[in-house]
N, C-alpha and C positions, 0 to 999 in steps of 0.2 A: 558275383564280384566279391573279392576278399576284403574283409574289414581289417584295417591297420590303424596304428596309432603313431603319430609323428612326434619325434623328439628332436629339438634343436639345441645345440650347444654352441655358444659364442665364447671361444677361448681367447687367449692372449695373441695367438698367431693366426687364427682363422676360425672358420665355422664348419661344423659337421651336422648333418641331418641323417636320421635313420627312420625308416618305416618298419614297424614291428607288429607282427600279428599276435593274437591272444595266446599262442603257444610259446611266445618268446623268440620266434624266428625273425631275423632281419631279412625282409623281402627286397629292400632296396635302400639306397643311401647315397650320399655324396659328400665331398669335402672340398673346401677351397681355402687357400691361404691369402691373407691380406696382402695387397700389392704394395702398400706404402705405410709408413708410420710418420707422425709429425716430428719435426726437429725439436728437441727439448731445449729449453732455456737453461736448464740445470740438470745435472746427472741424477738428482734425486726425484725429478719430475717424470712422470709417465702418463701420457695422455693418448687417447684415440678418438677418432671421429665416429660417433654413433651411426651416422649415415653410411659409413663404410661397412659397419656391421650388417645393417639392413640390406644393402646391395648384395653382400655375400650370402645372406640368408635367402634372398630371392633366387639367386643363381643356384644354390644347392637344392632348394625346393623344386625348381623346374627340372634340374638334372634327375632328381629322385623320381619325379612323376614320369619322366620320359622312359625310365627303366622299369616302371610298374604300372602298365596300362590297365591291368585288371584289379588294381587296389583302390579301395574307397577309404579315405581318411575319416575316421570316426571321431577323433579328437586330437588336439595338438597342445604341447607344452614346451617350455624353454628352461634351460639352465645357463648360467654364466658366472663370471668371477664375483667373488664375495667382497663387498666393500667398494666396488666401482660405482661412481655416482654421476648422474647427468642432470644438468640444469636446463629446464625447458621454458619456452615463452608461452604466450596465450594460445598459440596454435600448436603447441606441443612439439615445436621444433627446437633443436639444441641451440643454446645461446653460446656455447663454447665446446671445445673437445671434452669428452668425459675424462674425469680424473680417475686413474686406474687404481686397483687394489694395492699395487706395489709402489705407489707414489708415496714418498716419505716426507713431503714438505710440511706436513701438519703435526710434527712431533710436539711442538709447544702447545698446540691446541689440545692434544691428547692429555697432556698433564692437567690442563684446566678442566677437562671433562671428568677426570678421575676425582677431582675435588668437588665439582658442582653436582655430579651424579653419583656420589658415593653410595647413597641408599640403593640405587639400582645395581651398581656393580656388586654390592654385598649380597643382594638378593639373587643375582644371576651367577655370581661366582667367577667373574672375569675382570680384566682391567683394560681400559681403552689404550690403543696405541695408534700410530699413524696409518695403519692399514684399515682402520675403522672409518666407515662412511661419514659418521657424524663429525669426526675430526676434520675431514676434508671440507665438509659444509661450513664449519665454523671458520676455516681458513679463508674460503671464498668470501664469506661475509665480511671478514676483517681486512682482506687484501684486494678484493675485486668488487667493491660496492656497486659499481656500474652494472655488473652482471647480476648480483644478488637482487638489486632493486627491480630488475626486469623479470626475475624468475617467478613463474606461476606454479610450477610443480618441480619437485626434486625426486628423481626416481633412480632405481638401480638398473644395471645393464639388462638384467632379465626383464624388468618391467617395461623398458623401452621397446624391446622386441615384441612383447605381448601387446603393448599399446599399438604398435604398427600392425599387428595381426587383427586386433579386435576394435581399434579405435578407443579403447579404454586405457588411459595412461595414469589412472588414479588409484590403482590397487597394487599392493605388493604382498609377499608371503612371509610367514614366520622366519624362514631362514635368512632371507635377504634383509629383513627389518632388524635383525639382531645387531649388526654392526652400525646401524644408524641410531642405536640407543633405545629401541623399543623394549618395554618391560614385558617379557614373555610370561612372567609369573602373574602379574596383575592384568595383563592383556590391554595395555594402553601406552600411548606416548607419555613420557614423564612430563609433568608440569614445568619442571626446571628448564626444559628445552626452550620454552617460550618465555617464561618469567625471568630466568637468570641469563640465558644465552641470547635472548631476543631473536630467536629463530621461530617464526610463526608456524605452529603445528599444521596450519592449513596448507603449507607448502609440501608437507609430507603425505605419502599415500595412505589409504586405508589398508589395514593389515588383515589378511585372511589365511586360513590353513592352506598349505601346499596341496594341490589337487582339486581345489574348488573351481567349479565352472564360473568364470567371471565375464563371459561374453561369447560372441561368435565371430567368425571370420567376416570382416566387412566386405562390401561390394568392391571398394577400391583395392583392398588387399587381394581379393579373388582375381581381379583383372591383372594384377601385377605378378602374382605368384602361381596362379593355376589352382590354388586351393578352392574347393567349393564354398561359395558364400553360405553362411549359416553353420559351418563346422564349429562345434564347441571349442572354445579356447580355455585352457585350464591354467590356473596360477602355478608358477614354477618353483624353482629351488636354486640354491647356489650350486656351482659345479661340484664342490666337494660332497655335498649331501646327495646330489644326483648320482655321483659315482658310487657312493655307498649303496644307494637303492639298486644300482645295476648289479651289485653282487648279492643282493637278497639279504643283507645283514640288517633286518628291520624288526626283529623280535628281541625282547629283553634277554641280555646275556650274549647276544651275537655281536661280533666285532669284525672289522675289516681293516687290513693294512694295505694302503696303496703306496707302493715303492716306485716313485718316479724320480724326478730331479731331487725331491726331498721325500721324507717319509711322513705320511699322513695317516693317523689312526682315528677311526670313528666307530662308535658302537651305540647300543641301546640300553638304557637303564629305566627302571620304573620311577625313580626319583631323580631330581636334578643333582648333578655331581659338582659340588662347590669346591673351589680351590682358591684359597686366600693368596697364593703365590702367582696366580694368573697364568698358569700353564695350560689350563683346560678351559674351554668354553662350551656352552650348552645350547644347541638348537632344540626346538620343540617338535616332536614327532607328530605327523598328521593324525595318527591314531591315538594320541593322548599321552604317550610316553616322552622320554627325553633322548636327545641325540648328542651326547658329549663327545668331545674329541680334542685332539691336539696335533700340531704340525711341528716336526723337528726340522732343523736346518741340515741335519745329516741325511744322506740318501744316495741315490744313484749318480748324482753329479760327480761324486768322488771318482767313480770309474771313468767317466767321460773325460775329466780333467787330467787324470794320472796315467791312463793306459791307452795306447793307440787302438782305435776301433778294429782295425784289421787283425789285431792279435787276440781279440776277445774269445773267439772260438777255441783257439789253442790254449789260452789261459784257463778257460773253463774246464777243458779236458784234464789239464795238469792239476787243477784244484781238486778234482775227484780223487787223485792219488795222494795229495798232500793233507787234505782236511782230516782231522783237526790240526791246525798249524801250531797251536800252543804259543802263538805270538800275540802280543798286546798291540792293539791298534784302535784308534778312534779317527776315522777318515773324514773329519770335518773340513769342508771347503770354506775358506774365509774365516771370519772371527765371529764368535757369539753363538749361543744356543738358546732356544725358547721352549723346548719340550724334548725330553721329560724333566729337564730342569732349566732354570732361567739364569744365564750368566753372559752378559754382553761382552766380557773380556776373554771368554774361553777360546782356546785354540786346540786343534787336533794334535795327535801324535801317531807315529808309526814306528815299527821295529827297524833297527839299524843292521846293516851287514847281511841282509838276506837277498836271495835272487828274486827276479821279477815275478816268477810263478808263486813263490811263497808270499811275497808282498801282496800280490793280487788276492790270494786266499785269505790273508789277514784282513784285507779291506772288506771282503764279503762278510767275514766274521764280525768285524767291528760294527758294521751296520746292524747285524743281528743282535749284538750286545745292547746297543742303544734301544732297539725294538723291545728286547726283554725288559730293560729298565723302564721303558714307557708303560708296558702292561703291568709291571709290579707297582708303578706309581699310581696307575688307575685303580688297581685293587686296594691300595692303601687309602684311597679316597672313598672306598665303598662300592666300587664297581664289581658286578658279577661278570666273569669272563669264562665262557664255556670252552670245552676242549678243542673245538674246531674253529679256526680263524680263517675267514675268507680273505683272499689276497688278490690284488690287482696292480696295474702299473707296468711300465717297461721292464722293471727288474725281474718280473716273473718269467721272462723269456729265458733266463738262465736256470736250468733245472738243478744244477749243483747249488746255486744260491738258495733255491727253495728248500733243498734238503738240509743245507747248513742252518737256515733260519728255523726250520721245523725242529731240528735237533737241539738248537740253543734254547728255543722256547719250550721244548718238551710238549708240543701240541701238534695236532694234525692241521695242515694247511689245505684249503680247498680253492681250486680255480674254477671260476664260473665262465660261461661262454661269451657273454657280451659285456665286458667290463669297461664301460666308457660313460661319460656324463650324458651324451645324447641318448643312449639306451635307457638310462635312468629316467630321463625326461619323458621318453615314450611310455615307460611303465607308469610313471606318474599320471600321464594323460589318460591311461586306461583305468587308473585306480578307483575313480568314482563315476566314470561314465559307462564302464562295462562291468567292473567288479564292485564289491561292497566297500572296500577300503584298500589301502596300500599293502597291508599285510597279505591279503588274499591275492592281490595282483602279483606280488613277488613270488608267492607259492606256485602260481601257475606259469609265470613268464621267465623266471630265473632258473637256469639249468647248471648244475655242477658237472663239469666235464673231467675233472681230475683231482685226486687226493694225493697229498705228499706227506708221508708218515715220517716221524723222527727216526734216525738211524740209532738203534738201541746201543750199539757199541761206541757211539760218539758222545752220548749224553753225559757220562761222568766226566770225560775230558773237558767238555764244553762248560760244565758247571764249575769246574775248578778254574778254568780260564776266566769265566765270567766274574767269579769272586775276586780274582786278581785285577780284573778290569775295574771293578767297583773301588778297590783299594787305591788304584792309580788315580781315579777321578777324585777320591777323597783327599789324597795327598796333594793334589793340585788345587784343592779348595773349590772344586766345581759342584760337589754334592756334600 
């Protein structure tokens, strides 16, 4: 019977499960989308029912096992959205819908946290905002006291699913704890959370390194899911960190760009990367290093919003003939940027008077310019960035976009085989149950399937356009 490791990812739209062997091959998996979402009282509110997550997990696990009769699950782990929080009663049942990572009702509370926990933010090099779990917890305390008074444990989305698997709802990991205010430098919950904010630290989970075995599959879970009772359950990660793991960017100097709706950049440094402007935050690496990163509001959404999907293939073909376009474009959707610079009033710009094919090419290039500025910003903060950058996300499906980005960055881009958070969770499950650590697990389980080299005859033109791009950002007061 083949030994496999199960990875679960609970995303915003649904759940994905993969079963992966020690060679990094996905032997089975399943995906399901949530059937319904709660009606929001306010457009800034985003909530989901944790029981819906679990029902979808059960469905995906059973589907996966039905397609892999010869597989034996050796360990299981979970990833989910960062900053999503659940309030549980004495039986660890949800008292209300989970407040999601993108819920922005707690902006005022974030301001308070930056004042009260200034010593923590200075040590960690970040600033609280409404996406942080602790800001949401403080909002509930102040605005829903009837819920807060009944709360026995506050957990993250990852922790809730791990609790349903193992019966242990009282443990979280470094990456999920970050946005709830955990001091990763000193390894403790700050005293100010209880003394100044009057949030009992007993409501918060114990914090362990991602990949730690924290329990085993319970009998009740076994009967519900088909997982063998006694299967080791491993502490998880946020979905962003799990996606980084899936690309194998886990050694110092290695970086990953995930180009999806937005552009997320994560890497590994030997020391914490502090940023007084709050553009970068640092997770703690399971093997002792640091996982700094930042998320831009610029990304693939600009293509979805601006160009008809059925035209993409033709536009990509035309872009091969047009690039470099020598047109200045910053294809920001909406208003405001958070990385590689912070400016809540910033708006994008595009060239005038060009045809659709040229405009499309300029959009691809504009995302590439923001990516280059992001890496230069990281280097200015002290990060080492090696010549090969691993890439993931829906944007990698465009081969011309990969070539453009490589040429703008002046670096080789590497595509790995299974770039998704569920795969990263499966690797994490194997990291200390089969391998010695996460680094060794990634060496064995992550496979590079394609390299994309810079086009040498494009590099000079792109460097010239990039400098023009920087001047335009400066003229507008953005940088």
